C-alpha positions in Angstrom: 0.2 0.1 0.1 1.2 3.3 -0.8 0.6 5.8 2.1 -0.8 9.3 2.0 0.4 9.8 5.8 3.3 9.0 8.3 2.0 9.6 11.7 4.7 9.1 14.5 3.9 8.6 18.0 0.7 7.2 16.7 0.1 5.3 20.2 0.1 8.6 21.9 -3.1 10.7 22.8 -2.4 13.0 20.2 -1.1 10.4 17.5 -4.3 8.6 18.3 -6.6 11.5 17.7 -4.2 12.3 14.3 -4.5 9.2 12.9 -8.1 8.6 13.6 -8.9 11.7 12.2 -7.4 11.1 8.8 -8.2 7.5 8.5 -11.8 8.5 8.6 -11.2 11.6 5.9 -10.2 8.3 3.7 -6.6 8.5 3.6 -3.9 5.8 3.9 -2.2 6.2 6.9 1.0 4.5 8.3 0.9 4.6 12.2 4.6 4.4 13.9 5.2 4.0 17.6 7.0 2.0 19.8 3.9 -0.2 20.8 0.6 -0.6 19.5 -0.8 -0.4 22.5 -4.2 1.4 22.7 -4.6 1.8 18.9 -5.6 -2.0 18.1 -8.3 -0.6 16.4 -6.8 1.7 14.4 -4.4 -0.6 13.3 -7.2 -2.8 12.3 -8.6 -0.1 9.8 -8.3 -1.1 6.4 -6.5 1.9 5.3 -3.6 1.7 8.0 -0.6 -0.2 8.8 1.6 -0.2 11.8 5.3 -0.4 12.2 7.4 -0.6 15.3 10.1 2.0 15.4 12.8 3.5 18.2 13.2 6.9 17.7 16.2 6.5 19.2 17.4 5.0 16.4 16.6 7.2 13.8 18.9 5.5 10.7 16.1 2.7 11.1 12.9 4.8 11.5 14.0 6.7 8.1 14.2 3.2 6.2 10.6 2.7 7.3 9.3 6.0 6.4 11.2 6.0 3.1 9.5 3.1 2.2 5.9 4.5 2.9 6.0 6.7 -0.1 4.1 9.3 1.8 4.2 12.9 1.3 3.7 14.5 4.8 5.1 13.6 8.1 2.9 14.4 11.0 5.0 14.0 14.2 3.0 13.2 17.4 6.0 12.2 19.4 7.4 13.7 22.6 9.4 17.0 21.4 12.8 15.5 22.5 13.1 14.0 19.1 11.5 17.1 16.8 14.6 18.1 15.4 16.0 14.4 14.4 12.7 14.0 12.8 12.7 17.2 11.1 16.0 16.4 9.5 14.8 12.6 8.7 11.7 14.3 6.6 14.0 16.6 4.9 16.1 14.4 3.8 13.5 12.3 2.4 11.7 15.1 0.4 8.6 14.8 2.6 6.6 17.6 4.1 6.6 18.1 7.6 5.0 19.1 10.9 4.9 18.8 14.7 2.8 19.8 17.7 5.7 22.3 19.0 9.4 22.4 20.4 11.3 24.0 22.8 13.2 27.1 22.5 16.6 26.1 21.2 15.4 23.1 18.9 12.8 25.9 17.5 15.2 27.8 16.3 17.5 25.0 14.9 14.1 23.7 12.9 13.6 27.1 11.6 17.6 27.2 10.3 16.8 24.5 8.0 14.1 26.9 6.3 16.4 27.1 2.9 17.0 23.0 2.7 13.3 23.0 2.9 12.8 25.5 0.2 15.6 23.8 -1.9 13.8 20.4 -1.7 10.2 22.6 -2.5 8.5 20.8 0.4 7.3 22.6 3.8 7.9 22.2 7.5 5.6 23.9 10.2 6.3 23.5 14.1 4.0 24.0 16.5 0.8 23.0 15.1 -2.1 22.0 18.1 -4.1 24.1 20.4 -1.6 26.8 21.5 1.0 27.1 20.0 -1.3 26.3 16.9 -4.9 27.5 16.7 -3.4 30.7 18.7 -0.9 31.0 16.2 -3.0 31.8 13.1 -5.4 33.6 15.4 -2.5 36.1 15.6 -2.2 35.9 11.7 -5.8 36.7 11.4 -6.0 39.7 13.0 -2.6 41.4 12.9 -4.1 43.2 9.8 -6.2 45.1 12.3 -3.4 47.0 13.5 -0.8 49.5 12.7 1.4 48.5 15.8 1.0 45.6 18.5 2.8 46.4 21.5 1.6 43.4 23.8 0.0 39.7 23.3 -1.6 37.9 26.0 -2.0 33.8 24.8 -2.8 31.2 26.7 -5.3 27.9 27.8 -7.9 27.2 30.5 -9.7 24.1 31.0 -12.2 22.2 33.3 -14.3 19.1 33.5 -17.6 17.8 34.7 -16.1 15.1 37.3 -13.3 16.2 39.8 -11.1 13.1 38.8 -7.5 13.1 37.4 -7.4 12.3 33.8 -4.1 12.2 31.9 -4.3 16.1 29.9 -2.6 16.5 26.8 1.1 15.7 27.4 2.6 14.9 30.3 6.1 15.6 28.9 5.0 18.9 28.2 3.6 19.6 31.5 6.5 18.5 33.3 8.4 21.3 32.0 5.6 23.7 31.9 5.2 23.4 35.8 8.5 22.9 36.9 10.5 25.1 34.8 10.7 29.4 35.0 9.0 30.8 32.3 11.0 33.3 30.0 8.4 35.8 29.1 9.5 38.8 27.0 8.4 41.8 29.0 9.3 45.4 28.2 11.3 44.6 25.0 13.6 41.8 27.0 13.4 38.2 28.1 13.1 37.7 31.6 12.6 34.8 33.8 9.3 34.3 35.9 8.4 31.3 38.1 5.2 29.6 37.2 3.2 30.9 40.2 4.4 34.6 40.2 1.4 35.7 38.0 -0.5 38.3 39.5 -2.2 39.1 36.2 -6.3 38.5 37.1 -8.1 36.3 34.4 -11.7 35.4 33.6 -12.2 32.6 31.0 -15.3 33.0 29.3 -16.3 29.5 28.9 -14.7 28.0 32.1 -15.0 31.1 34.7 -12.2 32.2 37.2 -9.4 29.7 37.8 -5.9 29.6 39.1 -3.4 31.0 36.4 0.2 30.6 36.0 2.7 31.9 33.8 3.8 29.3 31.6 7.2 28.2 29.3 6.0 27.9 25.9 7.4 28.9 22.3 4.7 31.4 21.5 7.1 33.9 23.4 9.3 33.3 20.8 7.5 32.6 17.8 5.5 35.5 18.1 8.5 37.6 18.7 9.9 36.7 15.6 6.3 37.0 13.8 5.6 40.7 15.4 9.2 42.0 15.6 8.4 44.6 13.0 5.1 45.8 14.8 6.7 47.2 17.9 6.1 44.2 20.1 7.1 44.9 23.7 5.3 42.3 25.9 4.2 38.3 25.1 3.0 36.7 28.1 1.7 33.3 27.7 -0.6 31.7 30.6 -2.3 28.1 31.2 -5.1 27.4 33.7 -5.9 23.8 35.2 -8.8 22.7 37.4 -7.6 22.2 41.1 -8.2 18.5 41.3 -5.4 18.2 37.9 -3.3 21.1 39.1 -3.0 19.4 42.5 -2.3 16.1 41.3 0.3 17.3 38.7 2.2 19.0 41.2 2.5 16.0 43.5 4.0 13.9 40.6 6.6 16.2 40.0 7.3 17.3 43.5 7.8 13.2 43.8 10.2 13.4 41.2 8.0 11.0 38.7 8.5 14.0 36.0 11.8 13.3 36.1 13.9 12.9 32.9 17.0 12.3 35.0 18.0 8.5 34.3 17.6 5.9 37.3 18.8 1.9 37.3 15.7 -0.4 38.3 16.3 -4.0 38.3 19.6 -3.7 36.4 17.8 -1.4 33.5 17.9 2.3 33.1 14.7 4.0 32.7 13.5 7.5 33.1 10.7 8.4 35.7 9.0 10.5 33.2 9.0 7.5 30.8 7.4 5.3 33.2 4.8 7.9 34.4 3.6 8.5 30.8 3.2 4.4 30.1 1.2 4.5 33.6 -1.3 7.7 33.1 -1.8 6.6 29.2 -3.5 3.4 30.6 -5.9 5.6 33.1 -9.4 5.2 31.2 -11.4 8.1 31.1 -14.8 7.6 33.5 -17.9 7.2 32.1 -20.0 10.3 31.8 -16.4 12.4 31.9 -16.4 15.4 30.0 -14.0 18.4 29.5 -14.3 21.9 27.8 -11.6 24.5 27.2 -11.0 27.7 26.2 -7.9 29.2 24.2 -7.6 32.6 24.0 -5.4 35.8 22.3 -5.5 39.3 23.4 -3.8 41.9 21.7 -3.2 45.5 22.4 -1.8 47.9 20.1 -2.8 50.9 17.9 -4.9 51.8 14.6 -4.7 54.8 13.1 -3.0 56.9 16.0 -5.7 55.2 18.5 -5.4 52.5 21.0 -7.1 49.2 19.9 -7.7 46.0 21.5 -8.7 42.5 19.9 -9.7 39.7 21.7 -10.0 35.9 20.3 -11.2 32.9 21.6 -11.3 29.2 20.7 -14.1 26.8 22.6 -13.7 23.5 22.3 -14.9 20.4 24.5 -15.5 16.6 24.5 -17.3 15.3 21.4 -19.7 12.6 20.9 -17.6 9.4 19.4 -14.7 11.2 20.7 -15.1 10.8 24.5 -11.7 9.0 25.1 -10.0 12.4 23.3 -11.8 14.9 25.6 -10.8 18.3 25.1 -7.8 17.3 23.4 -9.3 17.5 19.9 -8.2 21.4 20.2 -4.7 19.9 19.6 -5.0 16.9 17.6 -7.7 18.2 15.0 -5.6 21.2 13.8 -2.6 18.8 13.2 -4.9 16.7 10.9 -6.7 19.5 9.2 -2.8 21.3 8.2 -1.8 17.9 7.3 -4.6 17.5 5.2 -4.2 20.8 3.4 -0.3 20.3 3.0 -1.2 17.1 1.1 -4.1 18.7 -1.0 -1.6 22.0 -2.2 -3.4 24.6 0.1 -0.5 25.7 1.7 1.8 27.0 -1.1 4.9 28.3 0.5 7.9 26.2 1.2 10.7 26.4 3.8 10.4 26.2 7.6 7.9 27.9 9.6 6.0 28.1 12.7 2.3 28.4 11.8 1.5 32.2 11.8 3.7 32.6 9.3 2.0 30.6 6.6 -1.4 29.3 7.3 -4.4 31.0 6.0 -6.7 31.6 9.0 -10.1 31.6 7.2 -9.9 28.2 5.4 -8.4 26.6 8.5 -10.9 28.2 10.9 -13.9 26.6 8.5 -12.4 23.2 9.2 -12.6 23.9 12.6 -15.7 25.1 12.6 -16.8 21.6 11.1 -15.1 19.9 14.0 -17.3 21.7 16.6 -14.4 24.0 17.7 -15.4 27.4 17.8 -13.5 30.7 16.5 -14.6 34.0 18.4 -13.5 37.3 17.5 -14.4 39.9 20.3 -17.3 37.6 21.3 -18.1 37.0 18.0 -18.6 33.5 16.6 -16.6 34.0 12.8 -16.5 30.1 11.7 -19.2 27.5 11.3 -22.6 27.1 10.6 -23.7 30.0 13.7 -21.2 32.6 12.6 -22.3 35.7 14.0 -23.4 34.5 17.7 -22.4 36.1 20.9 -22.9 33.1 23.3 -20.0 31.3 23.5 -21.0 28.8 26.4 -22.6 26.4 23.6 -20.0 23.3 23.7 -18.6 21.1 26.8 -19.7 20.2 29.9 -17.3 21.5 32.3 -17.5 23.1 35.8 -17.0 26.7 34.8 -19.9 29.0 35.3 -20.9 31.9 32.4 -20.5 35.3 33.9 -20.5 38.7 32.1 -17.0 40.5 31.7 -16.6 43.1 34.3 -13.5 45.5 34.5 -12.5 43.6 37.7 -12.5 40.7 35.9 -9.4 41.1 33.9 -8.7 39.5 30.5 -9.9 36.3 29.1 -7.7 33.6 29.1 -6.3 29.5 27.7 -4.0 26.2 26.6 -1.1 23.7 25.0 
């Protein structure tokens, strides 16, 4: 079988979402992972095959991917391997996208821009919820401004049951919760502890929640996109429901998310790898649902007058996708963009973050078809209900809607 897509890390939460999405859209997909736990049904799909891989042995992975004949590699594995997989796709002449990299690797990927251009292919790093949807929101509203001084971006989520369910990426959470956030403040990068945030945020579809500074690549990709627009401040914020926040802090505090190897029964393992394997086996409780609020708020000027524009994305648990919870807003964008690249709807060649190359309107339209609603200043701009004002139509978390007031602060969001 000749494949249309290769999904790396197909057995992870996002890999499962992306793989199923592409298969249900009738594409041929090669699922690549270190085991097939949790994807047995996907492997049995008539348009899917499975390949056992180990990303620590990238040359072997390269031989498997080369035989696939695919034109797009969708990398959903942990970001430690993003640069290696990017270079593999480049060597094979395949288009590439991933869910996001940390700062040093992000810039190393962008340095490959000329090489991707020479091979007439594209690499896009950071296409999930945030980074991802929020980056494309920024592209959408940038023309509303002459200058942009401050950007707030982030996510918040909640659930209808106060029980721990594995969030979007344990690997990402490990550093977001424990490492200092490198935010862009008054024209320079400064370090902030995650819990130092003193900005009061009220999330439109969630309600009020604990908010913290978060280490995210948007601090850097947004700067690259806005450095000629007068940008001085970029802040990424995240918010978790109390029951999830407490459990995650406990895991981190006890060392279960450490990347430092230990010896157990004569074998070298990382506690983080053990934790990922355990947590991905936790079932989603019956009747459990989530909802999430991504947000972007931009402060600047137009025609000499101060201007502020706020965008939100509202997502939640969807019928038939209950095991994915609100993480569809990370997996769906990657699958949508993969299809756009496959169909030739992204014409640029090179290496980019999404805000530089993804056309917002068709991308938002595809999100709307999948019940992910996009709002500009509270008005929906995608889907059959474009123009609606009510933002509380999807998801079933515990957050209560409430009119905005000056004391509530701004609205907030996720990764």
